[in-house]
N, C-alpha and C positions, 0 to 999 in steps of 0.2 A: 211463289209458285213452287210446287213440289218438283223434285227431280224426275226426269224421264226414267221409266222402268227399264232395266238392262239385264241381259244375261251375259255371262262371260263365256265365250266360245273357246274352249281349249284347243280346237283344231288349228286356229291361227293366232291364238293368244291375244284376243281383243274383246272389248265389251261391244255388245250389239243392242241397239234400242229395240224395245218391243212395246206393244200396246197392253199386253196382258190378256190371257185367254186363248192365245194361239196354240195350236198343236205343234209338236216337234216337227211333224211333216211339213206344216205350213212354214215354220221357221227355216227348215232346210231348203225349201223351194225358194224362199225369199233370198237366202244367201247365195243360191245358184252357183255361178262360176267360182265364187270365193271359196266355197267348200270343195269343189273339184271332184266330187263323187256322189253317187246315190246311196245314202245311208239305209241301213235296215233296222237300226235301233239306236239308242244313245245311252250314255252314262249321264245321269242328272244327279248332281251332288254325290257322285260316285256310287250311284245305284242304277242298275240296268232298267230302262223304261222303254216301252213300245213307242213308236212314232205317233200313236194316237194320243199319247199323254199331253195334257194341256198345261201350259205354264202360266200361273197366276201371280208369281212373285219372282224376285231376282234369284237366278240359279246359275250354277256352273254346269256347262253342257259340253260333252264331247260326243260328236256323232261318230258312229261305228259302221264299218262295212261288214260283209259276210266273212271276211278274212280274219277279223278280230275273233278271239275265242268266244266272247259274249255274243257277237254277231252270228257266228257259226251255229251256236246253240239255238238262237232265234230262228235261223234258216231251217234247221232240221226239225224243230218243233212244228213250224208252219207247214213243212212237207207232210208231217204226220197227220195234221188236221186235213190237209188237202187229200191225202190218201183215204182218211176216214170218210170224207164227203164222197169221194169216188166210189168207195165200197158200198155206201148206202144207195148209190144209183145202180151199180152193177150187180151186187149180191145183197139185196135189202134185208134178207132174213139171216144174215151172218153176224157173228161177233168178231171184231178185229182185235188181235192181241199183238202189240209191238213189244217183244220180250227182252231183248238185250242187243248190244252191239257185238258183231262178230264178222269176220271175213271182209272187213272194210266197209260194212254197211250195218243195217238194223234189221234184225231177224223178225219176221212177221208170220203169223199163222191165222187162218180163218176157221171158225167153229160154227156149227149150226146153233141158232139161238134157242131152239126148243130141246133138241136131244143132247146138245153139248158135244156131239161127235165132230172130229176134225174134218174139214172140207178139203178136198183136193184142189190145188191151184195149178191147173195146167196152162199150156201156152195160150190157149184161146182166152181163158179168164184173165190171165196176166196182161195180155194185150188190151183187153177191154178196160181193165183198171188203168193202165197207162194212158189209153185214149181219153178216158174221163178226166184224168189229172191234167193232161195237155189242154183239154178244153177249158177247164177251170183256170189254168194259167193264162191262156190266151184271152179269156174274158176279163181278166184283171179285177176279180171280185174282192171287195174289202173284207178283212177280218174285223168284225165288229166286237169291240171290247165292252163288256157290260159288268155291272156289279149290283147284286141284289141280296136280300136277306137269304141266309143259307137255307132256312126252312123252305123258302120258295124254290130255290135251285134244286133242293132234294126232290121236290115234287116234279120239276121239269125233267131231271135226269131219270127218275123212276118211270115216268111216262115214255121216255126214249129207250128204256131197257138197259140203261147204263148202271146196272146194279153194283158194280165194283166202285163206282164213284159215289153212289149213295152210301155204301158201307163206310167209305173213307170219311165223307162229310159228317156222318152220324157219330164218328168217334173222335173228331178233332175239335168239335164244339166251337167253331168260329161263328160270330154273329153275321158277318157278311162274306160272300164268296164272289170271286171274279170268274167269269166264264166268257167264251167267245162264240159268236155266231158266224157261220160261213154258208151262204147260199141256202139258208133255211135250216141248217143243221147246227146243233149246239154241242160244245165240248169244253173241257177244261184242261189246262196245261200248267206244268210247273215252270212258270216263267213267261216272258213276253213273246208275242207272235209278231210277224211281219205286218206291214200296213195292208198289203193286198197280195193276191196270188200272182200278180204280174211280176213280182220280185223273184219268183221261184222258177227260174228259166232252165235250171240244170238239175236233172234227177234221172233215175232209172229204177225199174223193178226187174229183178233177176231171180229166176227159179233157183231155190237152194234147199236141199234136203226135203223135209216134210212141208216146207212153206216157201217163203221167198224173202229176198233182201230188198229193202228200201235203200237206195244209194243216193247220197248227197253229192256234192261237187268234189273234185280232186283238188286238194290244197296246192299241189304242184302246178296244176293248170285248171283254174276255176271255171274255164269255159266248157269243160267236159265232165261227165260223171266219174266218180271214183271207180277204180277197177276192183273186181272181186279177187281176194286172195284166200284160197281154200284153207280152212282151219279145222280139219277133221277131228283132231284130238281135243281141241278146245270145245268143239261142238258136243262131243260125248261127255266132257266134264260138266258142261252146262246142263245137258239132258239128265244126267244122273241126279244132280241136285234138284232139278225141277220135279222129277218124279218123287223125290223125298218130300218136297214142299207140298205136293198134292196129297201125299199119304197123311201128313200131319195136319192138313187142312189150312195151311197158311201160305198163300202165294202172293199176297199183296199187303200193303200197310194197314188197310182197313181190317183185314182178318187178324193181323198181328195185334193191333190195338184192341180188338174185341177179345182176343185171348188174354190180354193183360187185364181188361175189365173183369173177365170171368176168373181171374187168378189162376190161369193155366200156364203162366210163363215159366215156372220151375220145371214143369214137364217138358216144355219146348227146349229149355236149356239142356236138360239131361239127355234128351234124344239127339239134339244137334251135336253135343259133345261126344256122345256114343258113336255117331256117324263118323266124326273125325277120327276117333280111335280105330274104328273098323277100317277106314281107308288107309291110315298110316300103317296099321298092322299088315294089310294086304300088300302095300308097297314093299315093306320089309321082307315079307315072304317071297316076293318076286325077286328082290335083290339077292336073298339067300340062295334061292334056286339057281340064279345065274352064277353066283359065286361057286357053288358046288359043281357046276358044269365047266369050271375053269375060267370064268369071266368075272366081271363086276368087282375088280380090285379097287377101283376108284369110283366113288359115288359123287356126282356133281349136282349141286342143288342151286338152281337159279330162279330168279323172279324179280319183278319190279319192286320199287320202294314200298315199304310198309305192307308187304304181302305176308309177313309172318315167317320168313325163311328161317330165322334163328331158332324160334321155338319148334318149328317143324323138324329141324335138324336134330335138336336135342331129344325130341320124342321119338324120332326115327331111330336114333342110336339105342334107345332103351329096347325097342322092339327087335332091333338087330341082335342085341345081346340075348334076348329070349330065343333067338335062332342059333345060339352058341357061337356067335361071331364077336370079334373084338374091334369095335369101331374106334378109329383114331381121327380126331378132328384137326384140320388145318385151316387157318384163316388166310384167305387171299390178301387181306389187307396188309399182312406182314411182308408181302412181296412188292409193295409199291416201290418205284424207283425213288431216288433222292429228289427232293423238291425241285432243285434246279433243272432236273431232267424231265419233269412232269410236263406233258403237253398242255397247251393253252386252248381255251375254247374261243368262239368268235368274239366274245367280249374282252378277251385278254386275260381272263381269270384261269387259275389252274383247273384243269379238267380231270378230276379224280375218277370220273365215270368212264373215261376212255380206256379201252383195252390196253393201250400203250402207256398208261400210267403204271402198269405192272411190268416187272422184270421177267418177261416171258422166258428168256433163255435160262436164267437161274432157276425159275420155277420148274421148267420142264426137266432140267438136269437133276434137280432134287427129287422130283417125282420118279424119274427113271431109276435113280439110285435106290430109292426106297423099295420100288417094285423088284429090284434085283436082290433085295434082302440086306442092303448095306445100311450102316448107321450114318445118319445125315445130321449136320449142324442146322438147327432151325432158327430162322431170323425172327426178330420182332421189329416193329416199326414205331418210331417215336414221332407222333403227330405234332408235337410242339416244335421240335427241331427240324422235322421233315427229313429224317435220316433213318436208314435201316441199320439195326444193331444186332450183334451176336452176343448173347449173354451166357453161353454155355449150355443152352437147351439142345438136346439131341433126340432123335427118334429112329427107332428100328422097328420094322413090322414083324410080328410073329406069324406062326403058321395059320392062325385063324383071324388075322388082322385084315381090315380094309380101311381105306381112307375116305372120310367124309369131308367135302369141301363146299362151303356155302358162299356164294358171291354172285353178282349180277351177270358175270360173263360165263357162267358154268356151261351153257349150251352152245357157246361159240366154239366151233372146231379148232380155231386158231389158238385158243387158250392152252389146249393139251395136244398140240400137233404131234409131239414125239411119242405119245402113248397109243398103243394099238387100240382100235375101236372096240374089240371084244373085251378089253379090260375096263371099259367105262360103262357106267349106268347113269343116265341123266334124268333128273326130276325137275319139273317146272312147277313152281308154287305161285299162285295168284289168288286174289280175292275176287272170284267170279260171282258177283252178286246176282242171285236169281230172284230175289224179292222185287216186286214192282210196286210203284206207288198206286197205279191202277192199270187197266188194260192198255192205255195209250201212253203211259209215262213210266218208262223203265228207270232203274237206278244205275247210273254209270258206275262201273267198277272203280274208275279213277276218283270219284267222289268218296266212295267208301275208304279207299286207301289214303286219300288226302286227310280225311277226318282222323283216321288212326295216327297219321304222322303229326298233325297239329297237336293232338293230345300227348303223344310220346315225346315230341320235341320240347313241349312246355314242361312236362313232368321230369324228364331225365336229362335234358340237354340245356335247360335254362333259356330256350329260344321262345320268343314271342310268336303269336300267330302271324303277325306282320312279316317276320323274318321267314317263317315257313311258307307262307303264301307267296312271298316275293321270289323265293327260290324254286317254287314248284314248276314254273314254266321251263326252267333249265333242267330240272330232274326229268320232266316229261320228254324233252328233246333227247336226253341221254337214253331214255328207255326206248324211244322210237328207233334210235340208231343202233343201240348195243344189245337190246334184250328181245324186243318183239319179233325181229326178223328170224330169230332162232328158236322160238318157243315150240314149233312143231317138231324140232329135233328130239324132244323129250321121249324117254321110254315110258315114263309115267307122269301124269298130271295130278296135282293135289289142289283142290279148291279150298282155300283157307277161310272163305267167308263163313259167317255163322248167322243163322236166320234171325237171331234176336239182337245182334250186336249194335245196330244203330239205335235201338231203344235204350241200351245200356250207355252208349256214348252220348246220348242226347244232352243230359245235364252237364257232363264234362265239356263237351264241345261248345255248347251255347255260352257257357261262362267264359271260356277262353276267347271265343270269337267276339264276344261283346267288348273285349279290351281293345279291339282294333279301332282306332279313331276314324271318324268319318271324313277327315280332311286328307286322307292318304289314299292312293289308288287301290290298295288292297282291300279297302272297305267294300267295294263292289262284290268281290268274291266272298268275303266274310258275311256280308248281308245275305247273299244267295244261299250259302250253306246254313245259316241260321234259319232262314225260311224253310229250307228243306228239312232240317231237324224238327221244325215245328209240326210236321205231319205225324211224328211218332209219340206214342204214349211212353213216358219214362219207365224203365225197367231197372229195379235195384240189382246191384252186382253181387249180392250176398250168396246167391246160389251158384255162382260161377266157380268151378273148381280151380285150385292153384296151378294145375297143369294146363289150363285152357290157353289156347293160342292168344286169346284176347288179353290175357294178363301181361303179355309182352308190352302192351301199350298203356294199360290202365294201372299196372303195378299189382303187387300181391302174388307174384308168381313164385312157385317153389323152385324154379330154375334160376341159376345165376347167369347174368348177362355181362 
C-alpha cells in the first residue's frame, strides 16, 4: 500500500495527511484551531500562492496572515480589485489608475474613458465608491482565479476597455495568462489575491490632491485603516516625472516594451538622462543662490538604501563648481562610534543605521569649527577593527567652499543640532518609480531599490542575493524609523529613478536571483522579483553614459566610489 500523501505545515512543524486536490483554503479550514488564525495566502515550497491553489503532491506549506509582508501585498492587491469593481458600478464610463504609494496609501485617479480627461472625485462620489466596496465586502464574494490562453485573455481585456493590459500582454509573449473574476468583472494583478472579499474588512478612501487615496490597514493596529500623512513635496516630485512620462509616451511597461521593439530605447535613455542633468543643475543653482544670500554652507543629502545618493552627490558637486563654488565632501561613515559603543537592534546585532551609531558631539564640534574657518583634523573609520582613526588628514574651508555630506540621517534635525538652520540646505534623493505595470498595478519604489541593491551587492560587495534579501527587512525597518519621517524636511527632492532602468536591470537581476536556492525562505522574494522582471523587454546598457546614476549599480561609471 502506498504512503498517505502529506504536506509539511511550517506553522506548527508537523506533517499533515491530505487526500490530494484540496485547496489551501480547505486545508486551512480542516486545520482550524491548530492553525490559530485565518490566513490570507500561503508560501508553498517557498512561493507565494493564493488560497485557491490546489495541492496535488507533497508540499511544504506556511500559511500567512495579512501582517506578513507577502500577506499584506495580497490584501492590498485584493482591495485594488474590489475598488475597480466598485468603480465599474458607480462610474461605469471611467478609467481607474492606481498610480503609486504616497502619504500612507495608494494614489488613485479617475479619467473619462472616451475623452481621457481627469474626472473630479468629490465627497459624494467617494462615499458612493466606499459604499459599493463595503457592500462587496459584506457579501463575501470569491475572487475567482482563472488561467487561459493569452490570446483569449487579450480579447476579453480589449472588450472590457483595458487597453493598458492588452498592450502589456501583446509585448511579453506568454502562452497562458492568469486573471481574476470578481462579481462579473475581470482583471489581472501582479501576484495572488485573497480568497474572497470578506477578508478585506479594513480600508478607507480619502480625498487627496487631484484624486484620492486607497488606504489599507494600519500595521500598528490592523483593526483600523492607516492614517494619511501629507507628503506635499513627494507628491510634486512624482507629478513632475509623470508629466515627463506622458510627454515621451511611456507611462507603463507595455509602452516601454513597445518602444524597445521599435528600437526607440536609445532616445528614451538620452532624454531620461537629460532630465536628470537638468534637475541636478537646477538644485545646484538653488543651492548657489542660497549660498550667495549668506546661507547653504552645509548641503545634507539623504535618502533610503540604493537611491543613488553617492552618484547624485558627485554630479551635484560638478554643477556647484560651474556655479564657482568649491564643494568639499565629508562622509558621515567616518564619524561612527567605536564598535563597542554601537547601539544594538532588537535582534542584538549592531545597528549601524541608528542615528546614535554616529558620534554626534564630535561631528557637530567639527562642523562648527569648519564653519568658523578653522582647520579641523578629519577622522577615518576602519570597518575591519570598528575603530575611528586619525591619519593626519585635515580640512579648512576657503571663501567659496561649502560642505557636501551624504548619509541616511541628513534630514534629521538632531544630526546637525548645533548648526544654524539658515546654514543648511537639505536634499532628499529616492527612486520614486512612476512607471506602472498597467493602470491597476503600480511598481513599488522599494522593489526598484531592492533590485538595484541586489545587483550592486553582488557586483561590488561579494554578497549573494540570499544575503541581500535576508537583510532587506532590517534595512526597511531602519528606513521607516530614521529616514522616511524626515523626508518632507527637504529643501529639494531628486527623483533618481530612470524610465528605462528596469529593462536594463532585467538580465542582471534575473541571473543573480536564479542563484537563490528554493529550499531557503528568501526564495519567495527572489521568485516574486523574477516574475516581476519577466514583464520587461531587455534593454542593452551600451547607450547608458558613464555618468549615469544607474552606473553606480551596474558598473562602468566614470566616478570613483
